[in-house]
PyMOL Python script that loads the backbone (N, CA, C, O; Angstrom):
from pymol import cmd

cmd.read_pdbstr("""\
ATOM      1  N   MET A   1       0.386  25.277 -16.955  1.00  0.00           N
ATOM      2  CA  MET A   1       0.445  24.438 -18.103  1.00  0.00           C
ATOM      3  C   MET A   1      -0.302  24.928 -19.274  1.00  0.00           C
ATOM      4  O   MET A   1      -1.343  25.556 -19.087  1.00  0.00           O
ATOM      5  N   GLU A   2       0.118  24.707 -20.426  1.00  0.00           N
ATOM      6  CA  GLU A   2      -0.597  25.084 -21.562  1.00  0.00           C
ATOM      7  C   GLU A   2      -1.691  24.062 -21.806  1.00  0.00           C
ATOM      8  O   GLU A   2      -1.489  22.891 -21.483  1.00  0.00           O
ATOM      9  N   GLU A   3      -2.796  24.422 -22.335  1.00  0.00           N
ATOM     10  CA  GLU A   3      -3.900  23.592 -22.550  1.00  0.00           C
ATOM     11  C   GLU A   3      -3.624  22.718 -23.809  1.00  0.00           C
ATOM     12  O   GLU A   3      -4.165  21.614 -23.867  1.00  0.00           O
ATOM     13  N   ASN A   4      -2.878  23.108 -24.741  1.00  0.00           N
ATOM     14  CA  ASN A   4      -2.700  22.354 -25.981  1.00  0.00           C
ATOM     15  C   ASN A   4      -1.536  21.323 -25.815  1.00  0.00           C
ATOM     16  O   ASN A   4      -1.210  20.635 -26.782  1.00  0.00           O
ATOM     17  N   LYS A   5      -0.947  21.209 -24.695  1.00  0.00           N
ATOM     18  CA  LYS A   5       0.047  20.192 -24.461  1.00  0.00           C
ATOM     19  C   LYS A   5      -0.609  18.879 -24.238  1.00  0.00           C
ATOM     20  O   LYS A   5      -1.631  18.769 -23.560  1.00  0.00           O
ATOM     21  N   LYS A   6       0.040  17.803 -24.864  1.00  0.00           N
ATOM     22  CA  LYS A   6      -0.374  16.422 -24.588  1.00  0.00           C
ATOM     23  C   LYS A   6       0.401  15.930 -23.450  1.00  0.00           C
ATOM     24  O   LYS A   6       1.560  16.306 -23.272  1.00  0.00           O
ATOM     25  N   TYR A   7      -0.201  15.088 -22.655  1.00  0.00           N
ATOM     26  CA  TYR A   7       0.431  14.531 -21.538  1.00  0.00           C
ATOM     27  C   TYR A   7       0.327  12.992 -21.486  1.00  0.00           C
ATOM     28  O   TYR A   7      -0.610  12.403 -22.025  1.00  0.00           O
ATOM     29  N   GLN A   8       1.316  12.356 -20.820  1.00  0.00           N
ATOM     30  CA  GLN A   8       1.280  11.008 -20.655  1.00  0.00           C
ATOM     31  C   GLN A   8       1.673  10.550 -19.277  1.00  0.00           C
ATOM     32  O   GLN A   8       2.641  11.057 -18.711  1.00  0.00           O
ATOM     33  N   ASN A   9       0.937   9.590 -18.717  1.00  0.00           N
ATOM     34  CA  ASN A   9       1.228   9.183 -17.348  1.00  0.00           C
ATOM     35  C   ASN A   9       2.468   8.339 -17.458  1.00  0.00           C
ATOM     36  O   ASN A   9       2.717   7.636 -18.437  1.00  0.00           O
ATOM     37  N   ILE A  10       3.285   8.461 -16.315  1.00  0.00           N
ATOM     38  CA  ILE A  10       4.505   7.675 -16.138  1.00  0.00           C
ATOM     39  C   ILE A  10       4.426   7.147 -14.669  1.00  0.00           C
ATOM     40  O   ILE A  10       3.848   7.770 -13.778  1.00  0.00           O
ATOM     41  N   THR A  11       5.052   5.954 -14.491  1.00  0.00           N
ATOM     42  CA  THR A  11       5.076   5.415 -13.198  1.00  0.00           C
ATOM     43  C   THR A  11       6.454   4.963 -12.783  1.00  0.00           C
ATOM     44  O   THR A  11       7.179   4.381 -13.589  1.00  0.00           O
ATOM     45  N   PHE A  12       6.807   5.200 -11.627  1.00  0.00           N
ATOM     46  CA  PHE A  12       8.205   4.798 -11.138  1.00  0.00           C
ATOM     47  C   PHE A  12       8.093   4.449  -9.671  1.00  0.00           C
ATOM     48  O   PHE A  12       7.130   4.781  -8.979  1.00  0.00           O
ATOM     49  N   HIS A  13       9.112   3.775  -9.248  1.00  0.00           N
ATOM     50  CA  HIS A  13       9.074   3.381  -7.736  1.00  0.00           C
ATOM     51  C   HIS A  13       9.997   4.303  -7.081  1.00  0.00           C
ATOM     52  O   HIS A  13      11.140   4.510  -7.489  1.00  0.00           O
ATOM     53  N   CYS A  14       9.431   4.898  -5.970  1.00  0.00           N
ATOM     54  CA  CYS A  14      10.241   5.926  -5.233  1.00  0.00           C
ATOM     55  C   CYS A  14      10.355   5.582  -3.751  1.00  0.00           C
ATOM     56  O   CYS A  14       9.328   5.290  -3.139  1.00  0.00           O
ATOM     57  N   PRO A  15      11.491   5.596  -3.160  1.00  0.00           N
ATOM     58  CA  PRO A  15      11.633   5.301  -1.808  1.00  0.00           C
ATOM     59  C   PRO A  15      10.608   6.120  -0.927  1.00  0.00           C
ATOM     60  O   PRO A  15      10.333   7.276  -1.245  1.00  0.00           O
ATOM     61  N   VAL A  16      10.070   5.545   0.132  1.00  0.00           N
ATOM     62  CA  VAL A  16       9.048   6.187   0.925  1.00  0.00           C
ATOM     63  C   VAL A  16       9.565   7.537   1.591  1.00  0.00           C
ATOM     64  O   VAL A  16       8.837   8.503   1.821  1.00  0.00           O
ATOM     65  N   GLU A  17      10.916   7.467   1.867  1.00  0.00           N
ATOM     66  CA  GLU A  17      11.498   8.742   2.467  1.00  0.00           C
ATOM     67  C   GLU A  17      11.393   9.918   1.508  1.00  0.00           C
ATOM     68  O   GLU A  17      11.033  11.021   1.921  1.00  0.00           O
ATOM     69  N   LEU A  18      11.694   9.703   0.264  1.00  0.00           N
ATOM     70  CA  LEU A  18      11.659  10.732  -0.821  1.00  0.00           C
ATOM     71  C   LEU A  18      10.181  11.137  -0.986  1.00  0.00           C
ATOM     72  O   LEU A  18       9.908  12.333  -1.086  1.00  0.00           O
ATOM     73  N   VAL A  19       9.242  10.225  -1.016  1.00  0.00           N
ATOM     74  CA  VAL A  19       7.890  10.637  -1.075  1.00  0.00           C
ATOM     75  C   VAL A  19       7.386  11.641   0.049  1.00  0.00           C
ATOM     76  O   VAL A  19       6.619  12.576  -0.183  1.00  0.00           O
ATOM     77  N   ALA A  20       7.885  11.348   1.228  1.00  0.00           N
ATOM     78  CA  ALA A  20       7.606  12.082   2.344  1.00  0.00           C
ATOM     79  C   ALA A  20       8.200  13.605   2.194  1.00  0.00           C
ATOM     80  O   ALA A  20       7.587  14.604   2.571  1.00  0.00           O
ATOM     81  N   ARG A  21       9.430  13.613   1.612  1.00  0.00           N
ATOM     82  CA  ARG A  21      10.006  14.878   1.475  1.00  0.00           C
ATOM     83  C   ARG A  21       9.383  15.665   0.310  1.00  0.00           C
ATOM     84  O   ARG A  21       9.255  16.889   0.344  1.00  0.00           O
ATOM     85  N   ILE A  22       9.011  14.908  -0.703  1.00  0.00           N
ATOM     86  CA  ILE A  22       8.220  15.620  -1.749  1.00  0.00           C
ATOM     87  C   ILE A  22       6.830  16.131  -1.220  1.00  0.00           C
ATOM     88  O   ILE A  22       6.457  17.274  -1.484  1.00  0.00           O
ATOM     89  N   ASP A  23       6.127  15.331  -0.526  1.00  0.00           N
ATOM     90  CA  ASP A  23       4.915  15.729   0.080  1.00  0.00           C
ATOM     91  C   ASP A  23       4.944  16.885   0.859  1.00  0.00           C
ATOM     92  O   ASP A  23       4.023  17.700   0.820  1.00  0.00           O
ATOM     93  N   ARG A  24       6.131  17.046   1.707  1.00  0.00           N
ATOM     94  CA  ARG A  24       6.300  18.271   2.523  1.00  0.00           C
ATOM     95  C   ARG A  24       6.425  19.406   1.695  1.00  0.00           C
ATOM     96  O   ARG A  24       5.779  20.413   1.985  1.00  0.00           O
ATOM     97  N   LEU A  25       7.257  19.389   0.580  1.00  0.00           N
ATOM     98  CA  LEU A  25       7.471  20.493  -0.201  1.00  0.00           C
ATOM     99  C   LEU A  25       6.190  21.008  -0.927  1.00  0.00           C
ATOM    100  O   LEU A  25       5.889  22.197  -1.027  1.00  0.00           O
ATOM    101  N   ALA A  26       5.465  19.942  -1.426  1.00  0.00           N
ATOM    102  CA  ALA A  26       4.255  20.274  -2.122  1.00  0.00           C
ATOM    103  C   ALA A  26       3.240  20.956  -1.221  1.00  0.00           C
ATOM    104  O   ALA A  26       2.545  21.903  -1.588  1.00  0.00           O
ATOM    105  N   GLU A  27       3.204  20.374   0.055  1.00  0.00           N
ATOM    106  CA  GLU A  27       2.284  21.074   1.048  1.00  0.00           C
ATOM    107  C   GLU A  27       2.673  22.534   1.236  1.00  0.00           C
ATOM    108  O   GLU A  27       1.852  23.450   1.177  1.00  0.00           O
ATOM    109  N   LYS A  28       4.066  22.709   1.482  1.00  0.00           N
ATOM    110  CA  LYS A  28       4.557  24.143   1.704  1.00  0.00           C
ATOM    111  C   LYS A  28       4.267  25.035   0.463  1.00  0.00           C
ATOM    112  O   LYS A  28       3.978  26.222   0.616  1.00  0.00           O
ATOM    113  N   GLY A  29       4.337  24.511  -0.656  1.00  0.00           N
ATOM    114  CA  GLY A  29       4.069  25.229  -1.918  1.00  0.00           C
ATOM    115  C   GLY A  29       2.688  25.260  -2.356  1.00  0.00           C
ATOM    116  O   GLY A  29       2.376  25.834  -3.400  1.00  0.00           O
ATOM    117  N   ASP A  30       1.779  24.631  -1.559  1.00  0.00           N
ATOM    118  CA  ASP A  30       0.359  24.643  -1.924  1.00  0.00           C
ATOM    119  C   ASP A  30       0.094  24.253  -3.259  1.00  0.00           C
ATOM    120  O   ASP A  30      -0.745  24.847  -3.937  1.00  0.00           O
ATOM    121  N   VAL A  31       0.839  23.166  -3.737  1.00  0.00           N
ATOM    122  CA  VAL A  31       0.583  22.479  -5.047  1.00  0.00           C
ATOM    123  C   VAL A  31       0.511  21.041  -4.898  1.00  0.00           C
ATOM    124  O   VAL A  31       1.138  20.460  -4.012  1.00  0.00           O
ATOM    125  N   PRO A  32      -0.291  20.396  -5.801  1.00  0.00           N
ATOM    126  CA  PRO A  32      -0.390  18.866  -5.744  1.00  0.00           C
ATOM    127  C   PRO A  32       0.990  18.216  -6.023  1.00  0.00           C
ATOM    128  O   PRO A  32       1.849  18.762  -6.715  1.00  0.00           O
ATOM    129  N   ARG A  33       1.125  17.100  -5.477  1.00  0.00           N
ATOM    130  CA  ARG A  33       2.388  16.322  -5.648  1.00  0.00           C
ATOM    131  C   ARG A  33       2.752  16.220  -7.134  1.00  0.00           C
ATOM    132  O   ARG A  33       3.887  16.483  -7.533  1.00  0.00           O
ATOM    133  N   SER A  34       1.788  15.844  -7.914  1.00  0.00           N
ATOM    134  CA  SER A  34       2.150  15.724  -9.390  1.00  0.00           C
ATOM    135  C   SER A  34       2.568  16.913  -9.976  1.00  0.00           C
ATOM    136  O   SER A  34       3.379  16.837 -10.900  1.00  0.00           O
ATOM    137  N   LYS A  35       2.120  18.110  -9.569  1.00  0.00           N
ATOM    138  CA  LYS A  35       2.540  19.314 -10.229  1.00  0.00           C
ATOM    139  C   LYS A  35       3.929  19.680  -9.753  1.00  0.00           C
ATOM    140  O   LYS A  35       4.723  20.238 -10.510  1.00  0.00           O
ATOM    141  N   LEU A  36       4.239  19.357  -8.449  1.00  0.00           N
ATOM    142  CA  LEU A  36       5.581  19.648  -8.015  1.00  0.00           C
ATOM    143  C   LEU A  36       6.662  18.743  -8.769  1.00  0.00           C
ATOM    144  O   LEU A  36       7.761  19.143  -9.151  1.00  0.00           O
ATOM    145  N   MET A  37       6.156  17.466  -8.913  1.00  0.00           N
ATOM    146  CA  MET A  37       7.073  16.507  -9.641  1.00  0.00           C
ATOM    147  C   MET A  37       7.299  16.976 -11.026  1.00  0.00           C
ATOM    148  O   MET A  37       8.428  16.986 -11.517  1.00  0.00           O
ATOM    149  N   LEU A  38       6.222  17.373 -11.677  1.00  0.00           N
ATOM    150  CA  LEU A  38       6.427  17.846 -13.065  1.00  0.00           C
ATOM    151  C   LEU A  38       7.321  19.074 -13.106  1.00  0.00           C
ATOM    152  O   LEU A  38       8.164  19.191 -13.996  1.00  0.00           O
ATOM    153  N   ASN A  39       7.167  19.913 -12.240  1.00  0.00           N
ATOM    154  CA  ASN A  39       8.081  21.165 -12.166  1.00  0.00           C
ATOM    155  C   ASN A  39       9.453  20.676 -11.927  1.00  0.00           C
ATOM    156  O   ASN A  39      10.350  21.165 -12.613  1.00  0.00           O
ATOM    157  N   MET A  40       9.753  19.731 -11.003  1.00  0.00           N
ATOM    158  CA  MET A  40      11.067  19.232 -10.703  1.00  0.00           C
ATOM    159  C   MET A  40      11.694  18.510 -11.968  1.00  0.00           C
ATOM    160  O   MET A  40      12.889  18.654 -12.226  1.00  0.00           O
ATOM    161  N   VAL A  41      10.936  17.802 -12.678  1.00  0.00           N
ATOM    162  CA  VAL A  41      11.533  17.078 -13.829  1.00  0.00           C
ATOM    163  C   VAL A  41      11.905  18.179 -14.918  1.00  0.00           C
ATOM    164  O   VAL A  41      12.993  18.170 -15.493  1.00  0.00           O
ATOM    165  N   GLU A  42      10.973  19.071 -15.141  1.00  0.00           N
ATOM    166  CA  GLU A  42      11.277  20.164 -16.072  1.00  0.00           C
ATOM    167  C   GLU A  42      12.555  20.943 -15.760  1.00  0.00           C
ATOM    168  O   GLU A  42      13.390  21.150 -16.641  1.00  0.00           O
ATOM    169  N   VAL A  43      12.708  21.372 -14.513  1.00  0.00           N
ATOM    170  CA  VAL A  43      13.838  22.151 -14.079  1.00  0.00           C
ATOM    171  C   VAL A  43      15.025  21.226 -14.161  1.00  0.00           C
ATOM    172  O   VAL A  43      16.062  21.708 -14.617  1.00  0.00           O
ATOM    173  N   SER A  44      15.018  20.018 -13.798  1.00  0.00           N
ATOM    174  CA  SER A  44      16.097  19.036 -13.945  1.00  0.00           C
ATOM    175  C   SER A  44      16.517  18.815 -15.291  1.00  0.00           C
ATOM    176  O   SER A  44      17.713  18.762 -15.576  1.00  0.00           O
ATOM    177  N   LEU A  45      15.555  18.675 -16.187  1.00  0.00           N
ATOM    178  CA  LEU A  45      15.917  18.468 -17.644  1.00  0.00           C
ATOM    179  C   LEU A  45      16.627  19.619 -18.173  1.00  0.00           C
ATOM    180  O   LEU A  45      17.696  19.484 -18.768  1.00  0.00           O
ATOM    181  N   ASP A  46      16.034  20.832 -17.965  1.00  0.00           N
ATOM    182  CA  ASP A  46      16.654  22.130 -18.433  1.00  0.00           C
ATOM    183  C   ASP A  46      18.093  22.191 -17.940  1.00  0.00           C
ATOM    184  O   ASP A  46      18.987  22.596 -18.683  1.00  0.00           O
ATOM    185  N   PHE A  47      18.337  21.762 -16.604  1.00  0.00           N
ATOM    186  CA  PHE A  47      19.731  21.893 -16.141  1.00  0.00           C
ATOM    187  C   PHE A  47      20.597  20.873 -16.831  1.00  0.00           C
ATOM    188  O   PHE A  47      21.716  21.165 -17.252  1.00  0.00           O
ATOM    189  N   LEU A  48      20.087  19.713 -16.939  1.00  0.00           N
ATOM    190  CA  LEU A  48      20.960  18.583 -17.569  1.00  0.00           C
ATOM    191  C   LEU A  48      21.235  18.834 -19.059  1.00  0.00           C
ATOM    192  O   LEU A  48      22.311  18.533 -19.576  1.00  0.00           O
ATOM    193  N   GLU A  49      20.227  19.393 -19.718  1.00  0.00           N
ATOM    194  CA  GLU A  49      20.450  19.859 -21.178  1.00  0.00           C
ATOM    195  C   GLU A  49      21.456  20.967 -21.172  1.00  0.00           C
ATOM    196  O   GLU A  49      22.264  21.003 -22.100  1.00  0.00           O
ATOM    197  N   SER A  50      21.496  21.843 -20.265  1.00  0.00           N
ATOM    198  CA  SER A  50      22.442  22.986 -20.213  1.00  0.00           C
ATOM    199  C   SER A  50      23.757  22.511 -19.964  1.00  0.00           C
ATOM    200  O   SER A  50      24.698  23.021 -20.571  1.00  0.00           O
ATOM    201  N   THR A  51      23.957  21.490 -19.051  1.00  0.00           N
ATOM    202  CA  THR A  51      25.370  20.916 -18.832  1.00  0.00           C
ATOM    203  C   THR A  51      25.871  20.141 -19.947  1.00  0.00           C
ATOM    204  O   THR A  51      27.079  20.024 -20.154  1.00  0.00           O
ATOM    205  N   GLN A  52      24.895  19.556 -20.744  1.00  0.00           N
ATOM    206  CA  GLN A  52      25.349  18.765 -21.925  1.00  0.00           C
ATOM    207  C   GLN A  52      25.894  19.834 -22.927  1.00  0.00           C
ATOM    208  O   GLN A  52      26.933  19.603 -23.546  1.00  0.00           O
ATOM    209  N   LYS A  53      25.296  20.847 -23.072  1.00  0.00           N
ATOM    210  CA  LYS A  53      25.602  21.780 -24.123  1.00  0.00           C
ATOM    211  C   LYS A  53      27.053  22.465 -23.814  1.00  0.00           C
ATOM    212  O   LYS A  53      27.813  22.834 -24.709  1.00  0.00           O
ATOM    213  N   VAL A  54      27.300  22.571 -22.544  1.00  0.00           N
ATOM    214  CA  VAL A  54      28.617  23.192 -22.226  1.00  0.00           C
ATOM    215  C   VAL A  54      29.690  22.182 -21.917  1.00  0.00           C
ATOM    216  O   VAL A  54      30.793  22.523 -21.488  1.00  0.00           O
ATOM    217  N   GLY A  55      29.319  20.840 -22.160  1.00  0.00           N
ATOM    218  CA  GLY A  55      30.185  19.741 -21.971  1.00  0.00           C
ATOM    219  C   GLY A  55      30.622  19.175 -20.665  1.00  0.00           C
ATOM    220  O   GLY A  55      31.615  18.454 -20.568  1.00  0.00           O
ATOM    221  N   ILE A  56      29.810  19.538 -19.589  1.00  0.00           N
ATOM    222  CA  ILE A  56      30.055  19.034 -18.311  1.00  0.00           C
ATOM    223  C   ILE A  56      28.987  18.022 -17.875  1.00  0.00           C
ATOM    224  O   ILE A  56      28.875  17.657 -16.705  1.00  0.00           O
ATOM    225  N   PHE A  57      28.225  17.599 -18.856  1.00  0.00           N
ATOM    226  CA  PHE A  57      27.097  16.543 -18.426  1.00  0.00           C
ATOM    227  C   PHE A  57      27.753  15.256 -18.101  1.00  0.00           C
ATOM    228  O   PHE A  57      27.427  14.667 -17.071  1.00  0.00           O
ATOM    229  N   GLN A  58      28.744  14.723 -18.980  1.00  0.00           N
ATOM    230  CA  GLN A  58      29.349  13.572 -18.738  1.00  0.00           C
ATOM    231  C   GLN A  58      30.237  13.598 -17.376  1.00  0.00           C
ATOM    232  O   GLN A  58      30.238  12.660 -16.579  1.00  0.00           O
ATOM    233  N   LEU A  59      30.926  14.683 -17.225  1.00  0.00           N
ATOM    234  CA  LEU A  59      31.745  14.895 -15.925  1.00  0.00           C
ATOM    235  C   LEU A  59      30.783  14.797 -14.775  1.00  0.00           C
ATOM    236  O   LEU A  59      31.078  14.103 -13.802  1.00  0.00           O
ATOM    237  N   SER A  60      29.670  15.443 -14.833  1.00  0.00           N
ATOM    238  CA  SER A  60      28.768  15.308 -13.716  1.00  0.00           C
ATOM    239  C   SER A  60      28.290  13.898 -13.407  1.00  0.00           C
ATOM    240  O   SER A  60      28.167  13.490 -12.252  1.00  0.00           O
ATOM    241  N   LEU A  61      28.018  13.152 -14.518  1.00  0.00           N
ATOM    242  CA  LEU A  61      27.639  11.719 -14.317  1.00  0.00           C
ATOM    243  C   LEU A  61      28.808  10.944 -13.692  1.00  0.00           C
ATOM    244  O   LEU A  61      28.581  10.124 -12.802  1.00  0.00           O
ATOM    245  N   LEU A  62      30.059  11.183 -14.137  1.00  0.00           N
ATOM    246  CA  LEU A  62      31.182  10.527 -13.515  1.00  0.00           C
ATOM    247  C   LEU A  62      31.337  10.786 -12.089  1.00  0.00           C
ATOM    248  O   LEU A  62      31.557   9.855 -11.315  1.00  0.00           O
ATOM    249  N   LEU A  63      31.235  12.030 -11.681  1.00  0.00           N
ATOM    250  CA  LEU A  63      31.287  12.517 -10.278  1.00  0.00           C
ATOM    251  C   LEU A  63      30.197  11.811  -9.517  1.00  0.00           C
ATOM    252  O   LEU A  63      30.493  11.241  -8.467  1.00  0.00           O
ATOM    253  N   ARG A  64      28.945  11.802  -9.969  1.00  0.00           N
ATOM    254  CA  ARG A  64      27.868  11.084  -9.339  1.00  0.00           C
ATOM    255  C   ARG A  64      28.238   9.709  -9.086  1.00  0.00           C
ATOM    256  O   ARG A  64      28.112   9.257  -7.948  1.00  0.00           O
ATOM    257  N   ASP A  65      28.728   8.926 -10.130  1.00  0.00           N
ATOM    258  CA  ASP A  65      29.011   7.520  -9.995  1.00  0.00           C
ATOM    259  C   ASP A  65      30.194   7.320  -9.004  1.00  0.00           C
ATOM    260  O   ASP A  65      30.266   6.389  -8.202  1.00  0.00           O
ATOM    261  N   ALA A  66      31.041   8.238  -9.147  1.00  0.00           N
ATOM    262  CA  ALA A  66      32.251   8.128  -8.086  1.00  0.00           C
ATOM    263  C   ALA A  66      31.790   8.301  -6.666  1.00  0.00           C
ATOM    264  O   ALA A  66      32.275   7.596  -5.781  1.00  0.00           O
ATOM    265  N   ALA A  67      30.910   9.173  -6.418  1.00  0.00           N
ATOM    266  CA  ALA A  67      30.389   9.515  -5.084  1.00  0.00           C
ATOM    267  C   ALA A  67      29.540   8.237  -4.635  1.00  0.00           C
ATOM    268  O   ALA A  67      29.610   7.866  -3.463  1.00  0.00           O
ATOM    269  N   ASP A  68      28.809   7.624  -5.477  1.00  0.00           N
ATOM    270  CA  ASP A  68      28.025   6.401  -5.142  1.00  0.00           C
ATOM    271  C   ASP A  68      29.016   5.296  -4.807  1.00  0.00           C
ATOM    272  O   ASP A  68      28.773   4.571  -3.843  1.00  0.00           O
ATOM    273  N   SER A  69      30.059   5.125  -5.494  1.00  0.00           N
ATOM    274  CA  SER A  69      31.077   4.111  -5.369  1.00  0.00           C
ATOM    275  C   SER A  69      31.700   4.256  -3.994  1.00  0.00           C
ATOM    276  O   SER A  69      31.843   3.282  -3.256  1.00  0.00           O
ATOM    277  N   LEU A  70      32.084   5.537  -3.647  1.00  0.00           N
ATOM    278  CA  LEU A  70      32.799   5.762  -2.350  1.00  0.00           C
ATOM    279  C   LEU A  70      31.762   5.566  -1.211  1.00  0.00           C
ATOM    280  O   LEU A  70      32.151   5.094  -0.143  1.00  0.00           O
ATOM    281  N   LYS A  71      30.535   5.885  -1.378  1.00  0.00           N
ATOM    282  CA  LYS A  71      29.490   5.610  -0.300  1.00  0.00           C
ATOM    283  C   LYS A  71      29.366   4.115  -0.055  1.00  0.00           C
ATOM    284  O   LYS A  71      29.207   3.738   1.107  1.00  0.00           O
ATOM    285  N   ASN A  72      29.424   3.215  -1.060  1.00  0.00           N
ATOM    286  CA  ASN A  72      29.361   1.822  -1.034  1.00  0.00           C
ATOM    287  C   ASN A  72      30.651   1.327  -0.366  1.00  0.00           C
ATOM    288  O   ASN A  72      30.531   0.452   0.491  1.00  0.00           O
ATOM    289  N   VAL A  73      31.816   1.770  -0.653  1.00  0.00           N
ATOM    290  CA  VAL A  73      33.022   1.333  -0.024  1.00  0.00           C
ATOM    291  C   VAL A  73      33.117   1.741   1.393  1.00  0.00           C
ATOM    292  O   VAL A  73      33.694   1.009   2.198  1.00  0.00           O
ATOM    293  N   SER A  74      32.577   2.884   1.753  1.00  0.00           N
ATOM    294  CA  SER A  74      32.509   3.375   3.080  1.00  0.00           C
ATOM    295  C   SER A  74      31.538   2.564   3.907  1.00  0.00           C
ATOM    296  O   SER A  74      31.776   2.304   5.086  1.00  0.00           O
ATOM    297  N   LYS A  75      30.460   2.170   3.296  1.00  0.00           N
ATOM    298  CA  LYS A  75      29.423   1.455   3.988  1.00  0.00           C
ATOM    299  C   LYS A  75      29.999   0.044   4.300  1.00  0.00           C
ATOM    300  O   LYS A  75      29.857  -0.457   5.415  1.00  0.00           O
ATOM    301  N   ARG A  76      30.638  -0.570   3.310  1.00  0.00           N
ATOM    302  CA  ARG A  76      31.238  -1.939   3.470  1.00  0.00           C
ATOM    303  C   ARG A  76      32.350  -1.867   4.597  1.00  0.00           C
ATOM    304  O   ARG A  76      32.459  -2.775   5.420  1.00  0.00           O
ATOM    305  N   TRP A  77      33.116  -0.826   4.603  1.00  0.00           N
ATOM    306  CA  TRP A  77      34.122  -0.687   5.579  1.00  0.00           C
ATOM    307  C   TRP A  77      33.631  -0.561   6.979  1.00  0.00           C
ATOM    308  O   TRP A  77      34.202  -1.078   7.940  1.00  0.00           O
ATOM    309  N   LYS A  78      32.552   0.149   7.047  1.00  0.00           N
ATOM    310  CA  LYS A  78      31.965   0.378   8.402  1.00  0.00           C
ATOM    311  C   LYS A  78      31.319  -0.859   8.898  1.00  0.00           C
ATOM    312  O   LYS A  78      31.316  -1.098  10.106  1.00  0.00           O
ATOM    313  N   GLU A  79      30.747  -1.695   8.005  1.00  0.00           N
ATOM    314  CA  GLU A  79      30.070  -2.973   8.361  1.00  0.00           C
ATOM    315  C   GLU A  79      31.111  -4.008   8.900  1.00  0.00           C
ATOM    316  O   GLU A  79      30.832  -4.866   9.738  1.00  0.00           O
ATOM    317  N   LYS A  80      32.350  -3.835   8.326  1.00  0.00           N
ATOM    318  CA  LYS A  80      33.436  -4.745   8.833  1.00  0.00           C
ATOM    319  C   LYS A  80      33.917  -4.494  10.212  1.00  0.00           C
ATOM    320  O   LYS A  80      34.419  -5.408  10.866  1.00  0.00           O
ATOM    321  N   LYS A  81      33.790  -3.348  10.663  1.00  0.00           N
ATOM    322  CA  LYS A  81      34.238  -2.906  11.992  1.00  0.00           C
ATOM    323  C   LYS A  81      33.509  -3.516  13.100  1.00  0.00           C
ATOM    324  O   LYS A  81      33.794  -3.225  14.262  1.00  0.00           O
TER     325      LYS A  81
END
""", "prot")
cmd.dss("prot")
cmd.show_as("cartoon", "prot")
cmd.util.cbc("prot")
cmd.orient("prot")
């Protein structure tokens, strides 16, 4: 990280299962959780900005939403059985 960058703390709620997965990766990479999270956010933002530039950002959001909807329908269907 560059020394002249300004930083701001952010807080969000994260499922315990995800925290465990993040912690395992941070340990394997020998980096603090916060550094791993910052790296993941930077890489994800770069990717999303790239998809936006080539016009597939909205498509990827639609596909994500469709997948979530299908999961919910499948879950409700299984619960009825």
